[in-house]
N, CA, C and O atoms as a DFTB+ gen file, in Angstrom:
352 C
 N C O
     1  1      11.294     -16.560     207.788
     2  2      11.051     -15.138     207.697
     3  2      11.302     -14.615     206.282
     4  3      10.567     -13.751     205.805
     5  1      12.324     -15.126     205.613
     6  2      12.645     -14.654     204.259
     7  2      11.499     -14.884     203.276
     8  3      11.202     -13.984     202.491
     9  1      10.836     -16.055     203.282
    10  2       9.704     -16.234     202.360
    11  2       8.564     -15.242     202.639
    12  3       7.942     -14.722     201.713
    13  1       8.305     -14.992     203.921
    14  2       7.246     -14.037     204.244
    15  2       7.627     -12.634     203.791
    16  3       6.790     -11.917     203.243
    17  1       8.871     -12.232     204.008
    18  2       9.332     -10.917     203.575
    19  2       9.229     -10.782     202.058
    20  3       8.860      -9.722     201.553
    21  1       9.552     -11.848     201.335
    22  2       9.446     -11.824     199.876
    23  2       7.991     -11.655     199.442
    24  3       7.705     -10.918     198.498
    25  1       7.081     -12.330     200.122
    26  2       5.653     -12.186     199.827
    27  2       5.183     -10.769     200.144
    28  3       4.488     -10.147     199.341
    29  1       5.558     -10.269     201.295
    30  2       5.156      -8.930     201.720
    31  2       5.692      -7.868     200.764
    32  3       5.023      -6.866     200.513
    33  1       6.876      -8.079     200.240
    34  2       7.493      -7.123     199.319
    35  2       6.670      -6.954     198.039
    36  3       6.788      -5.940     197.352
    37  1       5.841      -7.947     197.722
    38  2       5.002      -7.888     196.512
    39  2       3.630      -7.278     196.772
    40  3       2.870      -7.053     195.830
    41  1       3.303      -7.009     198.029
    42  2       1.981      -6.493     198.379
    43  2       1.796      -5.066     197.854
    44  3       2.684      -4.223     197.980
    45  1       0.638      -4.818     197.271
    46  2       0.318      -3.477     196.795
    47  2      -0.058      -2.570     197.956
    48  3       0.178      -1.362     197.911
    49  1      -0.645      -3.156     199.002
    50  2      -1.084      -2.412     200.173
    51  2      -1.173      -3.383     201.339
    52  3      -1.710      -4.481     201.192
    53  1      -0.654      -2.990     202.493
    54  2      -0.648      -3.858     203.670
    55  2      -1.514      -3.216     204.758
    56  3      -1.339      -2.042     205.085
    57  1      -2.448      -3.992     205.315
    58  2      -3.257      -3.566     206.458
    59  2      -2.860      -4.474     207.608
    60  3      -3.000      -5.694     207.513
    61  1      -2.365      -3.888     208.698
    62  2      -1.815      -4.703     209.776
    63  2      -1.901      -3.991     211.117
    64  3      -1.822      -2.764     211.180
    65  1      -2.064      -4.758     212.187
    66  2      -1.962      -4.149     213.513
    67  2      -0.490      -3.853     213.820
    68  3       0.399      -4.158     213.026
    69  1      -0.261      -3.262     214.973
    70  2       1.091      -2.895     215.398
    71  2       1.848      -4.153     215.814
    72  3       1.869      -4.529     216.986
    73  1       2.465      -4.791     214.825
    74  2       3.227      -6.023     215.040
    75  2       4.498      -5.934     214.203
    76  3       4.777      -4.910     213.579
    77  1       5.242      -6.992     214.199
    78  2       6.424      -7.051     213.358
    79  2       6.094      -6.894     211.884
    80  3       6.901      -6.362     211.121
    81  1       4.915      -7.351     211.476
    82  2       4.491      -7.219     210.080
    83  2       4.435      -5.743     209.688
    84  3       4.856      -5.376     208.591
    85  1       3.918      -4.901     210.575
    86  2       3.855      -3.466     210.318
    87  2       5.246      -2.914     210.046
    88  3       5.455      -2.212     209.056
    89  1       6.179      -3.221     210.902
    90  2       7.516      -2.654     210.774
    91  2       8.261      -3.225     209.570
    92  3       9.036      -2.514     208.930
    93  1       8.037      -4.489     209.259
    94  2       8.643      -5.081     208.069
    95  2       8.053      -4.453     206.807
    96  3       8.782      -4.179     205.854
    97  1       6.763      -4.230     206.796
    98  2       6.095      -3.595     205.670
    99  2       6.680      -2.209     205.401
   100  3       6.965      -1.857     204.257
   101  1       6.853      -1.443     206.450
   102  2       7.424      -0.104     206.309
   103  2       8.877      -0.190     205.833
   104  3       9.298       0.588     204.976
   105  1       9.638      -1.131     206.385
   106  2      11.031      -1.300     205.972
   107  2      11.141      -1.668     204.500
   108  3      12.121      -1.325     203.840
   109  1      10.129      -2.369     203.985
   110  2      10.108      -2.760     202.578
   111  2       9.460      -1.690     201.694
   112  3       9.272      -1.897     200.496
   113  1       9.122      -0.554     202.293
   114  2       8.520       0.583     201.578
   115  2       7.189       0.235     200.926
   116  3       6.874       0.741     199.849
   117  1       6.402      -0.628     201.573
   118  2       5.072      -0.966     201.085
   119  2       4.075       0.028     201.652
   120  3       4.198       0.396     202.820
   121  1       3.089       0.482     200.879
   122  2       2.045       1.334     201.443
   123  2       1.345       0.560     202.563
   124  3       0.976      -0.601     202.386
   125  1       1.169       1.205     203.703
   126  2       0.690       0.494     204.894
   127  2      -0.421       1.259     205.594
   128  3      -0.342       2.474     205.775
   129  1      -1.459       0.525     205.984
   130  2      -2.486       1.054     206.881
   131  2      -2.259       0.364     208.215
   132  3      -2.459      -0.843     208.348
   133  1      -1.836       1.149     209.202
   134  2      -1.503       0.622     210.529
   135  2      -2.713       0.733     211.445
   136  3      -3.314       1.800     211.573
   137  1      -3.063      -0.379     212.080
   138  2      -4.186      -0.423     213.020
   139  2      -3.602      -0.420     214.432
   140  3      -3.094      -1.435     214.907
   141  1      -3.681       0.717     215.084
   142  2      -3.038       0.893     216.383
   143  2      -4.070       0.858     217.508
   144  3      -5.196       1.330     217.347
   145  1      -3.676       0.296     218.641
   146  2      -4.565       0.220     219.805
   147  2      -4.050       1.011     221.005
   148  3      -4.838       1.427     221.855
   149  1      -2.756       1.218     221.082
   150  2      -2.150       1.874     222.245
   151  2      -1.609       3.246     221.864
   152  3      -1.041       3.414     220.785
   153  1      -1.783       4.221     222.739
   154  2      -1.254       5.562     222.498
   155  2       0.249       5.529     222.242
   156  3       0.757       6.277     221.406
   157  1       0.957       4.666     222.961
   158  2       2.415       4.619     222.802
   159  2       2.825       4.139     221.407
   160  3       3.948       4.390     220.969
   161  1       1.919       3.452     220.711
   162  2       2.213       3.002     219.351
   163  2       2.340       4.162     218.370
   164  3       2.983       4.028     217.329
   165  1       1.734       5.294     218.696
   166  2       1.814       6.456     217.812
   167  2       3.260       6.907     217.607
   168  3       3.610       7.461     216.565
   169  1       4.075       6.663     218.602
   170  2       5.485       7.045     218.526
   171  2       6.215       6.288     217.415
   172  3       7.156       6.811     216.819
   173  1       5.784       5.068     217.142
   174  2       6.455       4.209     216.165
   175  2       5.631       3.983     214.901
   176  3       5.930       3.079     214.122
   177  1       4.603       4.792     214.693
   178  2       3.725       4.611     213.538
   179  2       4.476       4.901     212.238
   180  3       5.473       5.622     212.237
   181  1       3.994       4.339     211.145
   182  2       4.613       4.642     209.849
   183  2       4.330       6.096     209.475
   184  3       3.257       6.623     209.770
   185  1       5.282       6.726     208.836
   186  2       5.155       8.152     208.520
   187  2       5.337       8.462     207.045
   188  3       5.476       9.625     206.666
   189  1       5.338       7.439     206.217
   190  2       5.525       7.661     204.787
   191  2       4.315       8.326     204.154
   192  3       3.220       8.332     204.716
   193  1       4.535       8.881     202.979
   194  2       3.470       9.585     202.260
   195  2       2.308       8.659     201.892
   196  3       1.171       9.111     201.752
   197  1       2.595       7.357     201.736
   198  2       1.538       6.399     201.356
   199  2       1.055       5.571     202.542
   200  3       0.351       4.577     202.362
   201  1       1.432       5.980     203.760
   202  2       1.040       5.250     204.964
   203  2      -0.072       5.979     205.698
   204  3      -0.154       7.207     205.677
   205  1      -0.933       5.191     206.355
   206  2      -2.036       5.722     207.148
   207  2      -2.012       5.005     208.488
   208  3      -1.824       3.790     208.546
   209  1      -2.202       5.761     209.568
   210  2      -2.300       5.156     210.903
   211  2      -3.672       5.451     211.473
   212  3      -4.128       6.594     211.468
   213  1      -4.329       4.407     211.966
   214  2      -5.659       4.541     212.564
   215  2      -5.581       4.109     214.022
   216  3      -5.091       3.022     214.326
   217  1      -6.061       4.953     214.919
   218  2      -6.049       4.632     216.340
   219  2      -7.394       4.043     216.738
   220  3      -8.434       4.683     216.587
   221  1      -7.360       2.812     217.250
   222  2      -8.546       2.075     217.686
   223  2      -9.680       2.153     216.644
   224  3     -10.788       2.591     216.955
   225  1      -9.391       1.729     215.425
   226  2     -10.386       1.890     214.357
   227  2     -11.536       0.898     214.456
   228  3     -11.392      -0.212     214.968
   229  1     -12.672       1.335     213.952
   230  2     -13.807       0.442     213.755
   231  2     -13.634      -0.200     212.380
   232  3     -12.758       0.195     211.611
   233  1     -14.459      -1.175     212.078
   234  2     -14.425      -1.787     210.754
   235  2     -14.707      -0.727     209.694
   236  3     -14.064      -0.709     208.645
   237  1     -15.661       0.147     209.964
   238  2     -15.978       1.212     209.010
   239  2     -14.775       2.124     208.771
   240  3     -14.534       2.540     207.638
   241  1     -14.022       2.439     209.821
   242  2     -12.822       3.269     209.674
   243  2     -11.815       2.609     208.738
   244  3     -11.219       3.267     207.885
   245  1     -11.635       1.307     208.907
   246  2     -10.665       0.573     208.082
   247  2     -11.131       0.538     206.635
   248  3     -10.331       0.753     205.725
   249  1     -12.404       0.272     206.408
   250  2     -12.934       0.239     205.041
   251  2     -12.780       1.606     204.386
   252  3     -12.373       1.687     203.227
   253  1     -13.099       2.682     205.106
   254  2     -12.930       4.033     204.548
   255  2     -11.470       4.307     204.208
   256  3     -11.176       4.890     203.164
   257  1     -10.554       3.892     205.078
   258  2      -9.125       4.087     204.810
   259  2      -8.689       3.317     203.569
   260  3      -7.914       3.826     202.759
   261  1      -9.189       2.083     203.420
   262  2      -8.866       1.283     202.226
   263  2      -9.379       1.953     200.958
   264  3      -8.634       2.136     199.995
   265  1     -10.646       2.313     200.968
   266  2     -11.256       2.891     199.772
   267  2     -10.687       4.260     199.432
   268  3     -10.682       4.657     198.266
   269  1     -10.210       4.980     200.428
   270  2      -9.657       6.304     200.189
   271  2      -8.160       6.318     199.954
   272  3      -7.590       7.374     199.680
   273  1      -7.509       5.163     200.055
   274  2      -6.055       5.108     199.908
   275  2      -5.660       5.340     198.459
   276  3      -6.367       4.928     197.538
   277  1      -4.534       5.999     198.264
   278  2      -4.065       6.344     196.921
   279  2      -3.854       5.138     196.014
   280  3      -4.066       5.234     194.805
   281  1      -3.439       3.998     196.581
   282  2      -3.162       2.834     195.728
   283  2      -4.391       1.950     195.529
   284  3      -4.348       1.025     194.718
   285  1      -5.477       2.208     196.243
   286  2      -6.634       1.318     196.179
   287  2      -7.207       1.141     194.770
   288  3      -7.505       0.004     194.403
   289  1      -7.381       2.191     193.956
   290  2      -7.940       1.952     192.617
   291  2      -7.128       0.941     191.804
   292  3      -7.708       0.100     191.117
   293  1      -5.818       1.010     191.870
   294  2      -4.979       0.057     191.130
   295  2      -5.108      -1.348     191.699
   296  3      -5.116      -2.323     190.948
   297  1      -5.209      -1.459     193.021
   298  2      -5.370      -2.764     193.662
   299  2      -6.703      -3.380     193.236
   300  3      -6.756      -4.546     192.843
   301  1      -7.765      -2.604     193.316
   302  2      -9.093      -3.110     192.972
   303  2      -9.172      -3.485     191.496
   304  3      -9.745      -4.519     191.153
   305  1      -8.608      -2.667     190.629
   306  2      -8.657      -2.957     189.195
   307  2      -7.875      -4.211     188.826
   308  3      -8.219      -4.892     187.860
   309  1      -6.832      -4.521     189.580
   310  2      -6.009      -5.692     189.284
   311  2      -6.600      -6.990     189.817
   312  3      -6.126      -8.071     189.465
   313  1      -7.623      -6.904     190.657
   314  2      -8.202      -8.102     191.266
   315  2      -8.865      -8.964     190.189
   316  3      -9.565      -8.438     189.323
   317  1      -8.652     -10.279     190.235
   318  2      -9.227     -11.175     189.204
   319  2     -10.745     -11.068     189.074
   320  3     -11.266     -11.158     187.963
   321  1     -11.462     -10.878     190.170
   322  2     -12.917     -10.765     190.074
   323  2     -13.323      -9.497     189.343
   324  3     -14.295      -9.500     188.589
   325  1     -12.597      -8.428     189.558
   326  2     -12.897      -7.176     188.863
   327  2     -12.665      -7.347     187.369
   328  3     -13.479      -6.902     186.560
   329  1     -11.554      -7.991     186.995
   330  2     -11.254      -8.208     185.575
   331  2     -12.322      -9.096     184.939
   332  3     -12.707      -8.876     183.790
   333  1     -12.797     -10.085     185.669
   334  2     -13.800     -11.014     185.136
   335  2     -15.107     -10.285     184.843
   336  3     -15.777     -10.589     183.856
   337  1     -15.476      -9.325     185.691
   338  2     -16.722      -8.598     185.471
   339  2     -16.612      -7.602     184.322
   340  3     -17.622      -7.202     183.742
   341  1     -15.377      -7.200     183.993
   342  2     -15.166      -6.290     182.872
   343  2     -14.958      -7.041     181.569
   344  3     -15.010      -6.447     180.492
   345  1     -14.722      -8.342     181.661
   346  2     -14.490      -9.138     180.472
   347  2     -13.055      -9.148     179.990
   348  3     -12.791      -9.497     178.839
   349  1     -12.111      -8.766     180.863
   350  2     -10.673      -8.785     180.493
   351  2     -10.165     -10.189     180.343
   352  3      -8.990     -10.391     180.037
């Protein structure tokens, strides 16, 4: 568990269903997009300023949440493929 937590702690943005990963991500203060399926999950959803909760999302809903997330521009700009196309 410790190696996974260390990896998760470095994540710029976490997209996860309602599992232990979701709660660990929130505990580590990582920006999180929570994919929820059950109404009762709303009670335990992340509530941070950089967190988003989606109830029964479609793929399009998830993509829109990713692209509209506050940290997404920095994540996309840091991606190796993006840097390669810019010539960095």
